[in-house]
All heavy atoms as an XYZ file, in Angstrom:
939
protein
N     178.005    123.016    112.910
C     177.402    122.897    111.589
C     178.393    122.307    110.590
O     179.586    122.568    110.661
C     176.963    124.289    111.081
C     175.736    124.835    111.774
C     174.458    124.174    111.299
O     174.442    123.562    110.248
N     173.407    124.283    112.081
N     177.876    121.504    109.684
C     178.659    120.950    108.587
C     177.928    121.295    107.300
O     176.724    121.047    107.177
C     178.816    119.425    108.721
C     179.536    118.866    107.503
C     179.561    119.077    110.002
N     178.632    121.858    106.362
C     178.058    122.138    105.052
C     178.592    121.105    104.065
O     179.795    120.826    104.029
C     178.424    123.552    104.579
C     177.772    124.671    105.389
C     178.477    124.930    106.715
O     179.702    124.933    106.784
N     177.715    125.135    107.773
N     177.692    120.566    103.265
C     178.040    119.496    102.326
C     177.642    119.903    100.915
O     176.517    120.375    100.701
C     177.325    118.207    102.709
C     177.582    117.681    104.129
C     176.664    116.508    104.435
C     179.033    117.282    104.298
N     178.551    119.696     99.974
C     178.277    120.023     98.577
C     178.678    118.839     97.710
O     179.871    118.486     97.649
C     179.034    121.279     98.134
C     178.750    121.573     96.662
C     178.653    122.481     99.000
N     177.700    118.249     97.038
C     177.958    117.122     96.146
C     178.303    117.621     94.748
O     177.873    118.696     94.329
C     176.730    116.201     96.042
C     176.237    115.634     97.352
C     175.132    116.453     97.969
O     175.055    117.671     97.678
O     174.328    115.887     98.742
N     179.038    116.813     94.028
C     179.353    117.098     92.639
C     179.652    115.787     91.931
O     179.865    114.756     92.566
C     180.543    118.050     92.523
O     181.706    117.472     93.083
N     179.680    115.866     90.606
C     180.065    114.707     89.816
C     178.933    114.009     89.103
O     179.178    113.134     88.272
N     177.715    114.365     89.407
C     176.602    113.717     88.735
C     176.491    114.169     87.291
O     176.782    115.306     86.948
N     176.099    113.235     86.429
C     175.909    113.557     85.024
C     175.175    112.422     84.324
O     174.805    111.427     84.949
C     177.234    113.811     84.337
C     178.171    112.615     84.243
C     179.434    113.006     83.486
C     180.360    111.842     83.282
N     181.588    112.219     82.543
N     174.978    112.570     83.041
C     174.382    111.540     82.212
C     175.466    110.565     81.775
O     176.508    110.968     81.255
C     173.716    112.168     80.991
C     173.168    111.223     79.928
C     172.033    110.388     80.481
C     172.717    112.019     78.710
N     175.214    109.275     81.982
C     176.181    108.249     81.616
C     175.423    107.056     81.042
O     174.267    106.812     81.384
C     177.033    107.847     82.840
C     176.157    107.241     83.933
C     178.155    106.910     82.471
N     176.077    106.316     80.163
C     175.448    105.146     79.570
C     175.500    103.952     80.515
O     176.404    103.846     81.363
C     176.143    104.790     78.261
C     175.852    105.757     77.125
C     176.368    105.246     75.793
O     177.305    104.453     75.744
N     175.748    105.692     74.714
N     174.551    103.082     80.367
C     174.537    101.855     81.167
C     175.857    101.111     80.983
O     176.389    101.037     79.873
C     173.370    100.972     80.762
N     176.362    100.588     82.085
C     177.647     99.911     82.069
C     178.819    100.817     82.367
O     179.940    100.339     82.578
N     178.568    102.104     82.374
C     179.636    103.066     82.610
C     179.934    103.277     84.078
O     179.346    102.635     84.960
N     180.865    104.181     84.321
C     181.304    104.484     85.682
C     181.212    105.974     85.942
O     181.243    106.787     85.016
C     182.748    104.015     85.889
O     182.863    102.623     85.734
N     181.148    106.292     87.216
C     181.041    107.684     87.627
C     181.533    107.786     89.058
O     181.327    106.861     89.857
C     179.579    108.127     87.543
C     179.229    109.608     87.497
C     179.885    110.272     86.300
C     177.711    109.764     87.424
N     182.182    108.885     89.389
C     182.580    109.119     90.774
C     181.921    110.393     91.276
O     182.112    111.468     90.701
C     184.093    109.226     90.925
C     184.505    109.269     92.403
C     186.005    109.308     92.603
N     186.563    110.633     92.390
C     187.767    111.010     92.824
N     188.525    110.145     93.483
N     188.207    112.228     92.571
N     181.173    110.249     92.347
C     180.585    111.409     93.017
C     181.502    111.856     94.143
O     182.159    111.032     94.790
C     179.216    111.057     93.579
C     178.188    110.502     92.596
C     176.859    110.263     93.310
C     178.015    111.401     91.404
N     181.515    113.158     94.362
C     182.284    113.728     95.462
C     181.360    114.529     96.354
O     180.357    115.088     95.895
C     183.392    114.640     94.932
O     184.295    113.936     94.111
N     181.720    114.588     97.611
C     180.979    115.399     98.572
C     182.008    116.144     99.407
O     182.733    115.528    100.203
C     180.095    114.518     99.438
S     179.280    115.398    100.798
N     182.075    117.444     99.208
C     183.029    118.276     99.933
C     182.360    118.852    101.166
O     181.244    119.383    101.096
C     183.528    119.388     99.034
N     183.056    118.746    102.286
C     182.508    119.211    103.558
C     183.278    120.408    104.077
O     184.491    120.524    103.888
C     182.560    118.091    104.584
N     182.583    121.280    104.733
C     183.209    122.411    105.404
C     182.475    122.640    106.720
O     181.377    122.143    106.935
C     183.149    123.671    104.541
O     181.813    124.020    104.263
N     183.104    123.388    107.577
C     182.491    123.639    108.872
C     183.231    122.900    109.964
O     184.441    122.876    110.001
N     182.479    122.234    110.818
C     183.090    121.545    111.931
C     183.903    120.342    111.463
O     183.838    119.945    110.327
C     182.014    121.136    112.931
C     181.253    122.329    113.499
C     180.254    121.942    114.533
N     180.891    121.405    115.739
C     180.215    121.031    116.813
N     178.904    121.093    116.829
N     180.841    120.560    117.867
N     184.664    119.749    112.320
C     185.654    118.749    111.983
C     185.034    117.590    111.212
O     184.301    116.769    111.762
C     186.336    118.213    113.241
O     186.840    119.325    113.985
C     187.472    117.286    112.880
N     185.370    117.530    109.932
C     184.818    116.514    109.044
C     185.194    115.121    109.501
O     184.379    114.197    109.467
C     185.320    116.779    107.624
C     185.026    115.679    106.659
C     183.744    115.492    106.163
C     186.034    114.822    106.229
C     183.468    114.482    105.261
C     185.769    113.809    105.331
C     184.484    113.643    104.839
N     186.427    114.958    109.933
C     186.925    113.618    110.232
C     186.227    112.980    111.423
O     186.369    111.777    111.635
C     188.432    113.659    110.484
O     188.715    114.502    111.584
N     185.480    113.733    112.187
C     184.786    113.157    113.329
C     183.411    112.616    112.971
O     182.745    112.010    113.809
C     184.647    114.194    114.445
O     183.793    115.248    114.049
N     182.997    112.807    111.724
C     181.659    112.414    111.304
C     181.684    111.158    110.443
O     182.558    110.992    109.575
C     180.997    113.534    110.510
C     180.511    114.679    111.367
C     181.361    115.707    111.733
C     179.200    114.719    111.815
C     180.925    116.748    112.526
C     178.744    115.756    112.614
C     179.623    116.765    112.960
O     179.184    117.791    113.753
N     180.713    110.305    110.661
C     180.428    109.240    109.713
C     179.638    109.852    108.559
O     178.900    110.823    108.742
C     179.625    108.134    110.375
N     179.820    109.292    107.387
C     179.192    109.856    106.191
C     178.358    108.795    105.487
O     178.672    107.602    105.534
C     180.263    110.377    105.236
C     181.144    111.462    105.823
S     180.239    112.956    106.225
C     179.701    113.463    104.583
N     177.334    109.269    104.815
C     176.487    108.352    104.065
C     176.104    108.943    102.724
O     176.168    110.159    102.514
N     175.751    108.051    101.810
C     175.181    108.443    100.524
C     173.764    107.874    100.439
O     173.544    106.702    100.774
C     176.006    107.906     99.357
C     177.271    108.661     99.102
C     178.528    108.330     99.521
C     177.414    109.869     98.331
N     179.432    109.256     99.088
C     178.780    110.207     98.347
C     176.524    110.683     97.636
C     179.276    111.339     97.690
C     177.014    111.807     96.990
C     178.374    112.126     97.020
N     172.857    108.713     99.993
C     171.474    108.339     99.769
C     171.121    108.678     98.329
O     171.818    109.460     97.681
C     170.544    109.130    100.709
C     170.697    108.807    102.167
C     171.789    109.257    102.889
C     169.742    108.056    102.821
C     171.941    108.969    104.244
C     169.871    107.762    104.179
C     170.967    108.219    104.877
N     170.025    108.121     97.857
C     169.548    108.504     96.532
C     168.028    108.496     96.527
O     167.398    107.783     97.304
C     170.093    107.577     95.459
C     169.617    106.136     95.541
C     170.340    105.297     94.495
N     169.926    103.890     94.551
C     170.484    102.929     93.824
N     171.485    103.221     92.990
N     170.050    101.684     93.924
N     167.478    109.296     95.641
C     166.030    109.343     95.480
C     165.692    109.461     94.013
O     166.085    110.426     93.351
C     165.416    110.501     96.268
C     163.905    110.478     96.290
C     163.313    111.383     97.352
O     163.946    112.319     97.825
N     162.081    111.095     97.762
N     164.987    108.466     93.528
C     164.520    108.457     92.153
C     163.133    109.084     92.103
O     162.415    109.097     93.108
C     164.479    107.024     91.638
N     162.742    109.582     90.939
C     161.422    110.207     90.815
C     160.308    109.256     91.233
O     160.266    108.104     90.797
C     161.340    110.537     89.318
C     162.748    110.671     88.886
C     163.517    109.674     89.700
N     159.430    109.737     92.091
C     158.294    108.946     92.526
C     158.612    107.861     93.530
O     157.741    107.063     93.880
N     159.858    107.814     93.990
C     160.255    106.772     94.948
C     160.750    107.394     96.242
O     161.125    108.556     96.286
C     161.343    105.882     94.337
C     160.879    105.080     93.139
C     161.925    104.078     92.703
C     161.445    103.224     91.555
N     162.457    102.215     91.140
N     160.771    106.576     97.277
C     161.294    107.041     98.552
C     162.818    107.105     98.509
O     163.472    106.435     97.714
C     160.847    106.092     99.668
C     159.350    106.117     99.932
C     158.970    105.311    101.157
O     159.860    104.649    101.733
O     157.793    105.346    101.539
N     163.338    107.931     99.381
C     164.792    108.025     99.484
C     165.371    106.683     99.947
O     164.833    106.030    100.824
C     165.165    109.117    100.481
C     166.642    109.420    100.577
C     166.867    110.598    101.478
N     166.464    110.298    102.850
C     166.249    111.230    103.770
N     166.358    112.507    103.467
N     165.897    110.891    105.003
N     166.493    106.322     99.360
C     167.134    105.035     99.644
C     168.537    105.257    100.201
O     169.308    106.047     99.674
C     167.213    104.201     98.363
C     167.872    102.844     98.555
C     167.980    102.045     97.268
O     168.155    102.664     96.204
O     167.889    100.810     97.328
N     168.831    104.539    101.246
C     170.153    104.567    101.864
C     171.074    103.686    101.039
O     170.836    102.483    100.911
C     170.013    104.063    103.299
C     171.268    104.076    104.130
C     172.206    105.087    104.021
C     171.485    103.079    105.082
C     173.332    105.107    104.821
C     172.611    103.093    105.894
C     173.547    104.105    105.756
N     172.129    104.244    100.516
C     172.978    103.524     99.559
C     174.253    102.987    100.201
O     174.621    101.832    100.000
C     173.337    104.444     98.381
C     174.311    103.761     97.429
C     172.084    104.887     97.644
N     174.955    103.846    100.935
C     176.244    103.440    101.492
C     176.593    104.338    102.665
O     176.085    105.452    102.782
C     177.342    103.531    100.429
N     177.476    103.830    103.517
C     177.945    104.612    104.657
C     179.388    104.253    104.950
O     179.866    103.164    104.597
C     177.079    104.352    105.883
N     180.078    105.180    105.613
C     181.476    104.952    105.970
C     181.740    105.603    107.317
O     181.241    106.682    107.618
C     182.409    105.501    104.873
C     183.858    105.091    105.131
C     182.278    107.014    104.738
C     184.762    105.332    103.918
N     182.530    104.924    108.130
C     182.867    105.462    109.443
C     183.884    106.585    109.322
O     184.457    106.826    108.248
C     183.433    104.342    110.321
O     184.615    103.821    109.748
N     184.148    107.257    110.425
C     185.038    108.417    110.371
C     186.438    108.016    109.910
O     187.117    108.767    109.232
C     185.116    109.105    111.744
C     185.828    108.290    112.784
C     185.284    107.369    113.641
C     187.245    108.299    113.060
N     186.255    106.810    114.425
C     187.472    107.358    114.098
C     188.324    108.999    112.537
C     188.738    107.122    114.608
C     189.589    108.757    113.048
C     189.782    107.825    114.073
N     186.871    106.820    110.264
C     188.212    106.366    109.893
C     188.247    105.690    108.532
O     189.320    105.465    107.977
C     188.723    105.380    110.933
O     187.947    104.189    110.899
N     187.082    105.355    108.017
C     187.030    104.584    106.784
C     187.119    103.083    107.015
O     187.056    102.307    106.064
N     187.252    102.682    108.271
C     187.428    101.274    108.567
C     186.171    100.437    108.480
O     186.236     99.212    108.372
N     185.026    101.084    108.537
C     183.751    100.370    108.433
C     182.927    100.969    107.311
O     182.864    102.187    107.167
C     182.966    100.481    109.744
O     183.658     99.863    110.814
N     182.329    100.092    106.527
C     181.476    100.549    105.437
C     180.217     99.700    105.371
O     180.189     98.559    105.851
C     182.183    100.485    104.072
O     182.634     99.143    103.846
C     183.360    101.440    104.006
N     179.215    100.276    104.745
C     177.937     99.590    104.544
C     177.460     99.879    103.125
O     177.664    100.989    102.613
C     176.893    100.105    105.539
C     175.471     99.772    105.124
C     174.907     98.545    105.436
C     174.726    100.673    104.373
C     173.636     98.228    105.023
C     173.449    100.368    103.951
C     172.906     99.145    104.291
O     171.645     98.829    103.867
N     176.840     98.867    102.504
C     176.241     99.045    101.186
C     174.875     98.373    101.163
O     174.719     97.259    101.683
C     177.110     98.430    100.099
C     178.480     99.031     99.996
C     179.565     98.454    100.648
C     178.700    100.185     99.249
C     180.829     99.017    100.573
C     179.960    100.749     99.160
C     181.017    100.169     99.825
O     182.263    100.724     99.739
N     173.942     99.009    100.511
C     172.671     98.343    100.263
C     172.926     97.217     99.248
O     173.843     97.318     98.412
C     171.630     99.360     99.742
C     171.974     99.858     98.360
C     170.240     98.772     99.794
N     172.152     96.168     99.329
C     172.417     94.989     98.502
C     172.475     95.306     97.007
O     173.273     94.720     96.267
C     171.352     93.924     98.756
C     171.526     93.225    100.089
O     172.611     93.374    100.698
O     170.596     92.527    100.520
N     171.648     96.223     96.566
C     171.545     96.501     95.133
C     172.805     97.128     94.536
O     172.954     97.147     93.310
C     170.342     97.404     94.853
O     170.474     98.630     95.540
N     173.709     97.631     95.372
C     174.927     98.263     94.846
C     176.193     97.528     95.255
O     177.292     97.908     94.822
C     175.028     99.743     95.271
C     173.751    100.499     94.913
C     175.362     99.898     96.738
N     176.068     96.499     96.056
C     177.254     95.750     96.494
C     178.016     95.198     95.297
O     177.440     94.635     94.381
C     176.844     94.610     97.421
C     176.502     95.047     98.825
C     176.129     93.853     99.697
C     175.782     94.311    101.107
N     175.333     93.169    101.956
N     179.323     95.394     95.325
C     180.165     94.932     94.230
C     180.258     95.914     93.074
O     181.079     95.726     92.173
N     179.426     96.937     93.081
C     179.439     97.943     92.003
C     179.843     99.324     92.509
O     180.474    100.093     91.772
C     178.062     98.037     91.345
C     177.575     96.747     90.736
C     176.314     96.966     89.899
N     175.205     97.496     90.671
C     174.592     98.644     90.407
N     174.985     99.398     89.393
N     173.566     99.037     91.158
N     179.461     99.657     93.721
C     179.750    100.979     94.291
C     180.780    100.842     95.409
O     180.796     99.850     96.136
C     178.491    101.598     94.889
C     177.451    102.044     93.900
C     177.508    101.673     92.565
C     176.398    102.836     94.315
C     176.549    102.077     91.660
C     175.414    103.263     93.425
C     175.502    102.872     92.091
N     181.611    101.855     95.549
C     182.592    101.909     96.636
C     182.569    103.284     97.265
O     182.731    104.293     96.571
C     184.002    101.609     96.125
O     184.032    100.316     95.505
C     185.001    101.628     97.276
N     182.376    103.312     98.568
C     182.432    104.570     99.311
C     183.819    104.696     99.924
O     184.400    103.718    100.400
C     181.322    104.635    100.387
C     181.263    106.032    101.012
C     181.486    103.546    101.435
C     180.048    106.246    101.930
N     184.352    105.901     99.897
C     185.657    106.155    100.490
C     185.698    107.605    100.965
O     184.801    108.395    100.656
C     186.781    105.890     99.485
O     186.678    106.770     98.373
N     186.729    107.916    101.707
C     186.854    109.288    102.192
C     188.317    109.679    102.291
O     189.187    108.820    102.495
C     186.167    109.462    103.545
C     186.771    108.679    104.684
C     185.866    108.720    105.913
N     185.701    110.079    106.437
C     184.709    110.435    107.247
N     183.795    109.553    107.617
N     184.647    111.678    107.694
N     188.556    110.970    102.166
C     189.873    111.540    102.342
C     189.725    112.648    103.363
O     189.269    113.754    103.030
C     190.405    112.081    101.002
C     191.829    112.571    101.100
O     192.281    112.904    102.212
O     192.490    112.643    100.067
N     190.061    112.356    104.596
C     189.847    113.334    105.662
C     190.751    114.554    105.508
O     190.404    115.643    105.971
C     190.042    112.678    107.022
C     188.906    111.736    107.382
O     187.799    111.834    106.835
N     189.170    110.801    108.284
N     191.883    114.389    104.859
C     192.757    115.543    104.629
C     192.129    116.529    103.658
O     192.433    117.724    103.700
C     194.109    115.066    104.111
N     191.273    116.016    102.795
C     190.602    116.868    101.814
C     189.157    117.157    102.179
O     188.432    117.794    101.409
C     190.651    116.219    100.434
C     192.047    116.081     99.867
C     192.019    115.482     98.464
C     193.424    115.399     97.880
N     193.421    114.808     96.516
N     188.731    116.657    103.325
C     187.346    116.870    103.766
C     186.343    116.432    102.703
O     185.349    117.127    102.438
C     187.099    118.340    104.124
C     187.712    118.735    105.450
O     188.341    117.920    106.127
N     187.556    119.982    105.830
N     186.594    115.279    102.128
C     185.771    114.827    101.010
C     185.440    113.344    101.149
O     186.307    112.551    101.545
C     186.489    115.077     99.674
O     186.783    116.472     99.553
C     185.609    114.662     98.501
N     184.225    113.011    100.814
C     183.811    111.618    100.720
C     183.405    111.355     99.271
O     182.899    112.244     98.578
C     182.660    111.301    101.700
C     181.416    112.110    101.375
C     182.336    109.821    101.711
N     183.678    110.145     98.821
C     183.466    109.775     97.430
C     182.509    108.590     97.331
O     182.406    107.772     98.243
C     184.775    109.395     96.765
C     185.845    110.454     96.849
C     186.838    110.383     97.831
C     185.875    111.515     95.956
C     187.820    111.352     97.912
C     186.852    112.490     96.032
C     187.830    112.409     97.025
O     188.807    113.371     97.092
N     181.853    108.499     96.194
C     181.095    107.309     95.861
C     181.491    106.933     94.433
O     181.099    107.602     93.477
C     179.594    107.542     95.958
C     178.740    106.289     95.761
C     178.960    105.301     96.914
C     177.256    106.628     95.646
N     182.309    105.904     94.322
C     182.710    105.385     93.022
C     181.657    104.395     92.566
O     181.392    103.404     93.256
C     184.079    104.710     93.106
C     184.552    104.117     91.803
C     184.873    105.170     90.769
O     185.577    106.142     91.054
N     184.364    104.999     89.552
N     181.069    104.651     91.418
C     179.996    103.817     90.905
C     180.437    103.206     89.578
O     180.927    103.929     88.705
C     178.729    104.652     90.708
C     178.297    105.404     91.959
S     176.740    106.284     91.745
C     177.246    107.540     90.575
N     180.280    101.921     89.445
C     180.630    101.243     88.210
C     179.492    100.310     87.808
O     178.577    100.056     88.594
C     181.940    100.478     88.360
O     181.822     99.500     89.376
N     179.586     99.799     86.589
C     178.526     98.922     86.046
C     177.153     99.544     86.281
O     176.218     98.882     86.737
C     178.607     97.539     86.689
O     179.861     96.950     86.458
N     177.051    100.797     85.968
C     175.819    101.520     86.247
C     174.645    100.980     85.435
O     174.817    100.542     84.287
C     176.008    103.005     85.972
C     176.788    103.748     87.073
C     177.320    105.078     86.567
C     175.906    103.957     88.294
N     173.485    101.023     86.057
C     172.253    100.530     85.457
C     171.235    101.667     85.395
O     171.306    102.597     86.201
C     171.685     99.390     86.306
C     172.638     98.246     86.569
C     172.030     97.238     87.526
C     173.005     96.104     87.822
N     172.412     95.112     88.766
N     170.287    101.583     84.503
C     169.254    102.633     84.456
C     168.551    102.824     85.797
O     168.166    103.957     86.141
C     168.299    102.119     83.381
C     169.174    101.335     82.459
C     170.173    100.648     83.365
N     168.410    101.758     86.556
C     167.743    101.874     87.857
C     168.581    102.603     88.898
O     168.108    102.866     90.005
C     167.324    100.501     88.394
C     168.416     99.464     88.395
C     168.371     98.566     87.164
O     168.173     99.090     86.040
O     168.559     97.344     87.340
N     169.813    102.932     88.573
C     170.638    103.762     89.461
C     170.338    105.252     89.273
O     170.861    106.082     90.016
C     172.126    103.520     89.207
C     172.565    102.123     89.577
O     172.143    101.621     90.637
O     173.351    101.529     88.802
N     169.525    105.571     88.281
C     169.170    106.960     88.036
C     168.449    107.555     89.238
O     167.458    107.006     89.719
C     168.273    107.063     86.797
O     169.023    106.668     85.644
C     167.769    108.491     86.604
N     168.965    108.662     89.740
C     168.411    109.293     90.936
C     169.190    110.562     91.237
O     170.258    110.803     90.667
C     168.493    108.346     92.128
N     168.659    111.329     92.161
C     169.442    112.398     92.782
C     170.175    111.772     93.963
O     169.561    111.107     94.797
C     168.555    113.557     93.260
C     169.402    114.612     93.973
C     167.803    114.171     92.083
N     171.473    111.960     93.997
C     172.312    111.387     95.049
C     172.678    112.470     96.056
O     173.121    113.564     95.673
C     173.565    110.777     94.452
C     173.307    109.440     93.795
C     172.617    109.357     92.586
C     173.735    108.254     94.388
C     172.353    108.130     92.001
C     173.478    107.019     93.804
C     172.792    106.972     92.608
O     172.529    105.754     92.020
N     172.486    112.133     97.325
C     172.765    113.054     98.414
C     173.821    112.474     99.342
O     173.801    111.279     99.630
C     171.506    113.300     99.244
C     170.341    113.879     98.499
C     169.423    113.059     97.858
C     170.147    115.262     98.440
C     168.344    113.583     97.174
C     169.063    115.801     97.763
C     168.171    114.950     97.135
O     167.107    115.489     96.461
N     174.706    113.310     99.837
C     175.568    112.876    100.927
C     175.049    113.480    102.230
O     174.346    114.506    102.224
C     177.025    113.242    100.708
S     177.401    114.987    100.785
N     175.375    112.822    103.311
C     174.894    113.248    104.612
C     175.914    112.872    105.677
O     176.713    111.955    105.486
C     173.543    112.607    104.911
N     175.837    113.568    106.804
C     176.791    113.348    107.893
C     176.043    113.071    109.189
O     174.990    113.650    109.452
C     177.688    114.572    108.056
N     176.623    112.177    109.973
C     176.099    111.897    111.299
C     177.259    111.695    112.249
O     178.391    111.436    111.832
C     175.199    110.668    111.305
C     175.829    109.386    110.844
C     174.887    108.215    111.058
N     174.727    107.941    112.480
C     173.722    107.211    112.978
N     172.798    106.729    112.166
N     173.658    107.001    114.266
N     176.986    111.775    113.541
C     178.079    111.799    114.500
C     178.674    110.427    114.768
O     179.844    110.326    115.110
C     177.606    112.436    115.806
C     177.326    113.923    115.673
C     177.095    114.582    117.004
O     176.619    113.956    117.945
N     177.426    115.865    117.117
N     177.919    109.370    114.605
C     178.445    108.035    114.874
C     178.058    107.114    113.728
O     176.947    107.172    113.217
C     177.899    107.505    116.201
N     178.982    106.230    113.369
C     178.724    105.322    112.258
C     177.597    104.356    112.592
O     177.473    103.857    113.711
C     179.988    104.524    111.935
C     179.751    103.433    110.928
C     179.631    103.732    109.580
C     179.601    102.105    111.339
C     179.394    102.731    108.653
C     179.370    101.101    110.406
C     179.273    101.424    109.072
O     179.032    100.432    108.164
N     176.783    104.089    111.580
C     175.726    103.103    111.719
C     175.382    102.579    110.340
O     175.582    103.270    109.341
C     174.484    103.737    112.354
O     173.383    102.849    112.298
N     174.883    101.352    110.295
C     174.380    100.833    109.024
C     172.872    101.040    108.909
O     172.228    100.424    108.060
C     174.756     99.374    108.829
C     174.244     98.470    109.930
O     173.531     98.965    110.831
O     174.540     97.270    109.889
N     172.343    101.907    109.766
C     170.948    102.313    109.674
C     170.862    103.675    108.988
O     171.812    104.451    108.995
C     170.321    102.391    111.075
C     170.233    101.066    111.740
N     169.216    100.165    111.510
C     171.052    100.461    112.623
C     169.403     99.077    112.230
N     170.513     99.217    112.923
N     169.701    103.948    108.429
C     169.574    105.150    107.618
C     169.102    106.364    108.387
O     168.858    107.417    107.789
C     168.636    104.902    106.440
C     167.221    104.546    106.877
O     166.981    104.431    108.107
O     166.358    104.373    106.003
N     168.989    106.255    109.696
C     168.525    107.399    110.470
C     169.692    108.066    111.187
O     170.816    107.561    111.161
C     167.444    106.973    111.477
C     167.954    105.908    112.448
O     169.069    105.394    112.237
O     167.232    105.586    113.408
N     169.412    109.218    111.789
C     170.434    109.884    112.589
C     171.339    110.823    111.839
O     172.307    111.330    112.399
N     171.069    111.041    110.546
C     171.908    111.954    109.774
C     171.453    113.386    110.028
O     170.291    113.717    109.837
C     171.867    111.599    108.287
C     172.714    110.394    107.989
C     172.216    109.107    108.151
C     174.038    110.539    107.594
C     173.009    107.994    107.922
C     174.838    109.432    107.349
C     174.322    108.169    107.524
O     175.122    107.083    107.301
N     172.396    114.208    110.438
C     172.070    115.571    110.856
C     172.265    116.608    109.756
O     171.623    117.661    109.776
C     172.951    115.966    112.058
C     172.753    115.048    113.245
O     171.585    114.805    113.609
O     173.760    114.578    113.802
N     173.161    116.346    108.849
C     173.509    117.334    107.829
C     173.408    116.694    106.453
O     173.808    115.544    106.257
C     174.932    117.865    108.061
C     175.128    118.440    109.443
C     175.801    117.712    110.425
C     174.621    119.689    109.766
C     175.961    118.228    111.700
C     174.784    120.214    111.039
C     175.451    119.483    111.994
O     175.615    120.003    113.252
N     172.896    117.488    105.515
C     172.628    116.995    104.158
C     173.132    117.983    103.117
O     173.097    119.199    103.320
C     171.132    116.808    103.963
C     170.562    115.724    104.819
C     170.185    115.818    106.134
C     170.314    114.384    104.422
N     169.723    114.607    106.581
C     169.778    113.707    105.547
C     170.476    113.681    103.227
C     169.422    112.360    105.503
C     170.112    112.348    103.187
C     169.599    111.699    104.318
N     173.570    117.429    101.993
C     173.885    118.253    100.847
C     172.645    118.504    100.006
O     171.558    118.022    100.311
N     172.844    119.215     98.908
C     171.718    119.604     98.060
C     171.423    118.570     96.977
O     170.386    118.638     96.328
C     171.995    120.955     97.401
C     172.836    120.923     96.133
C     174.286    120.536     96.368
O     174.775    120.558     97.491
N     174.978    120.188     95.288
N     172.335    117.632     96.780
C     172.116    116.565     95.818
C     172.759    116.815     94.470
O     172.993    117.959     94.077
N     173.035    115.729     93.774
C     173.577    115.796     92.423
C     172.882    114.730     91.582
O     172.678    113.606     92.031
C     175.108    115.608     92.417
O     175.619    115.821     91.099
C     175.540    114.247     92.920
N     172.492    115.089     90.375
C     171.688    114.195     89.526
C     172.579    113.217     88.771
O     173.526    113.629     88.087
C     170.878    115.016     88.527
C     170.072    114.187     87.533
C     168.904    113.463     88.176
O     168.133    114.072     88.915
N     168.764    112.178     87.889
N     172.234    111.958     88.888
C     172.862    110.907     88.092
C     171.790    110.293     87.203
O     170.746    109.859     87.691
C     173.481    109.818     88.991
C     173.978    108.647     88.143
C     174.619    110.390     89.813
N     172.052    110.281     85.915
C     171.124    109.692     84.959
C     171.866    108.641     84.154
O     172.899    108.932     83.553
C     170.543    110.758     84.021
O     169.909    111.780     84.803
C     169.513    110.140     83.089
N     171.340    107.436     84.162
C     171.943    106.323     83.439
C     171.012    105.952     82.295
O     169.874    105.540     82.509
C     172.186    105.117     84.353
C     172.904    104.009     83.583
C     172.985    105.523     85.577
N     171.508    106.098     81.087
C     170.708    105.793     79.910
C     170.926    104.347     79.477
O     172.031    103.810     79.606
C     171.059    106.738     78.768
O     172.404    106.544     78.370
N     169.886    103.750     78.949
C     169.974    102.341     78.517
C     170.447    102.233     77.080
O     170.550    103.193     76.363
C     168.613    101.683     78.677
O     167.643    102.383     77.934
């Protein structure tokens, strides 16, 4: 089992920056690939970014490329999502998730956090 807890979400103005964190506990964090998803009200969940266990491979959905950066610190059992140039359309609940093997597909995630709200005002 892996337990995931997101933090860092808040209200921010358009154009601003925010860093989300996802702290993991339980089984060996460094063996898992990690992903960030988001879900806006009335919309389907969207796969935002992913990172391999080593950090050597990453994936971003087109809408966040060049603005968001996923990273991880295996010594701290934490994965991050650095978000910049935020837009109102980035408003959503952001979730982190873990899966056993890295993929740029949005399926196969076994463990999920409870989510953290990001609101971008115009």
